[in-house]
N, C-alpha and C positions, 0 to 999 in steps of 0.2 A: 746565883744565876745574874749576871749583869744586864741592862737594860739591852744592849745591843743584842745579846743571847735571847731575851724573851720576845723580841721583834720577831727574829729568824724562826723561833718556834712556833708563833702566832701564825706566820706566813706558810711555814710548812703544815700546820694543822688546819688551815682555812679550807674552805670558807667558814664563817662563824655566823651564827644567829643570836647569841648572847654576847652584849658588850659587857665584858667583865672586867672591872677594874683591879689589875694585879698588885700585889703588895708595893710594888715600886712606882705605882701610878701608871704603868703602861695599859693602854685598852686594847681588848682583843676585836673590837669592830667600832672604832671612832666614829665612822661614818655610818652608821645605822640608818636605815629609810624611816625607821619609827623613832629615831632620837636616841637617848640614853636608854636604850632597852635592855633588859628589863628593871632598871633601877627605879626607873619613875615608877613603875607599879609597885615595887617593893615599898617604897616609901608611902605610898597609899595604904598598904596592907599590914606594914610593920607595927603600928599601934595597935592591930587588933589580935597580935600573936602575943604570948606572954614572954617576956623578955629573958627569963631562965628555963631555958627547957633541959636542964641536966638531968638525965635519968629517964628521958622520954624518947621514945623511938617514933621516928618519923619516916613516911614514904613519900618519895618525889617522884609521881607517875609522870611520864614524858619529860625527864629531867634535861634534857637537851645537854647543853656544855657545864651545867651543874651551878648555874647562879644561885637559884634558891636553896639547893642543897648546901653551898658555901654559907649563906646567910643564917641557915636554920642551925647548921654546925656550930658557927660562931657562938650561938646563944645556948650551947651545951648540948643539943640533940646528938644522938646516934642515928644516922640517916641512911636509907637504902634509896639510892637512886635507879630508876629504870628507865630503858629507852628501847626500841627497836633497831635504832640507826647506831651502828657500830662506831661510824665517824664521829658523832656527837659524844659517845661514851669514851673515845680515845682522848677528846679533847677535856672532857671532864675529871677523867683522872689525871691529868696533866695539871690542870687548875688545882685540884685539891692537894696535890704535891707542893705547888707554889705557894700555898697559903699554911702548909704544914699540917692539914687536916685529913690525911691519909686514912689515920687511924679511926676516925668518927665516921667516915663516910665509905660506903660500899657501892659499887656499880654493877647492875646486871643487866645484859641484853634480853628483855622478856617484852612479851605483850602483856597488858593490862589483864587479859584472860588467865594469862598463866599464873596470876596470884592465888587464883582458885585453889591451886595445887601447893603453894606455900605454906609451911607450917609457921607463920610468924602474925602477929597482931600489932596494929601501930597506934599511937595516942592520938597523931596529927597525921592526916593524908593531904598531901598538897596535889590539887588535880585542875590544874590550869592550863588551858590551851590545847585540851585532847579530846573533849567529849564529842565535838562536831568533827573529829576526824575519824570516828568510830562507825563501822557499819552496824555495830550491835550494842548500841549506848546504854540501853537499859540493863543489859546483861551486865555490862561493866560496872554500873553503879551496884547492882545486887552482889556482886563479889566484893566492891570496896565496903559495902555496908557491913559485911561479915568480918572483914579485916580491921575496921575502924573501932577503937575503944572510946573516942572522946569527940575529936573536931575533924573535918574536912573543909578546907578551902577550896571552893569549886568557881571555875569561870569557863565560860562558853560564848561563842559567837552568837547573837541574839537576832530574832527579827521583830518587828514592830509589835506591840500587844499591850492590853490593859491588864491589871490585876484585878482579880474578880473580889467583890465584897463578901463573898462566903463560898465554901466548899460546895461542890454539887455532888451528893452522894449516889444518885441514882436518877433514871429517866424512863419514860415510857418509850419503848420500841418504836414508835412512830413521832415520837417528840424530838426531833433533831435539828431544829433551827438554832437551838442553844448553841451547838457545835460552830457555827458561823459567827458568833459574837466575838468582838475582839478580844474580852478578857477570858476565852475558852482557852484551856491548856491544849497547846498545837504545836508542831513542829512542821517546818518545810522540808521537803526531801530533794536534794542537789542529785540530779540522775547523773549529769556529766561534770561540770567543774563550777567551781565559785572562786571569785578573786584569782582566777587562773590557776587554781589548785584542785586538780581532780581529786586528793584526799579529803576534801570537804564535802561531808554527807549529809548533814542536818544542820538547820538553823532553827532552835526553840525560841518562843518567847518566854518572857520572864515568868508567865504563870506556870507554863510545862515545868520550866527549871524546878520550881517551888514543889510542884505537884509530883516529879518525878523523885524529888530528894525526899519529900515526905514519905512516899510509897517504898523506900529503902531504910527507913528509920532516922532521918535527919530534919531537924527543925531548924530554919534560918533564924539565927541570933543578930546579924549585922550584914550590911550591905555597903562595904567600903567605898564601892565604885561601881559605876554601871557594868554590868555583865558579871558581877563578880560577888558571890554571896560566902558568908562565913557560916558553917552549920554545926549544930551540936548533935550528937547520937543520942538519940532517947533509949536508954537502957531497958525499958519496959515495953518498946515496940515489938510486936509479934508480927513478923514479916510473912508475907504469904509464901516466899521461898522456904520458910521453915514450917508451913503448914500445909494449906490445899494445894499449892503449886510447886511443890518441893520436886515431886518426879519431873517436871520440865527443866527445873534449874539443874538438876543433878545429870539430866541427859544433855544438857549445855555446856556442862563442862566435863563431859565425858566421865562421869561415875555411873556405875551400876545402880540405878534408882529401882529396878525390879528386884534386884538381889536384897537391898535394904528393906522392901517392903515385905519380902519374904521372912527376913530375919525377925522382924518385929511381929509378924503373924506367928511364928513358931513360939516366941516369948510369952 
C-alpha cells in the first residue's frame, strides 16, 4: 500500500486515539493533543519489558487501535487484544495487517469481565488506561489475577496521596481517624463526569493502587512512571476469591457458587 492509500485509509477509519507510526512513516494521529501518544509512554515502559517475548502469551486490555499489541508482537509475543469499541478494533486489525503481524495478534470485542469465562492464561497482561473507566474495578483485578501467570503492567489516573510506611492489618471499629490520613488507601468516586468524560468512575491514590494489586496477588517490582506500576504475580498468594470470598466472586461472574458448595459437600 502506497503512502496516499495509507492516508486515505487512516481518514476512513478515523478518528484515532493512538498515533501509530505505520511502516512507511505515515502517522495515524500526528496532531494528537497529548503529543506522540502513546509512543512516549512506551519509551518509558519498554526497558521494563523483556525484549524477547517469543513463546509468551500477552493480553492487551482496552487495546484501542493496537499500539501496544504491535510493540509486544514485534518482540515475539502472541497477543490477544480486547476492547468494547468495535471502531477501535477495526483500526487495530488494519494496523496489524500493515505490519504483517496479523498471525501473531488476535482481537476480540469483549469487556474485561468477560475474561472470567475465557479458557486462557497469559504471561503478561497490559492493563493501562482502563481501571478508572470501570464501574466494578476490583472485580476486574480479581479476574485478571486469575488469568495472569507472571506480570501485569498497570496504569490508572490517580488522586493525591502519600505512601504508608507500613500496611495496616486491622483497626478497632471506633478507630476511624486513620482513614482520613493522606497515606490511607482510598479512591475518589466520580458521580457524573471527570475531564469531560462520564466513563471516568474512580481516581485512586497510589496507596490504594498498591493495596488492591496486593489483594489480588501482585507485588510491585518497578514504577517506571507516575501512575504506572510493573507488578509480578506471587505464585504462593492465597486469594480471598479462592477461599472465604469465593461465593461472592462466583456470583459476580455468573457462575453457580451454590452448586459448587454442594458438590464439595457431597465429596
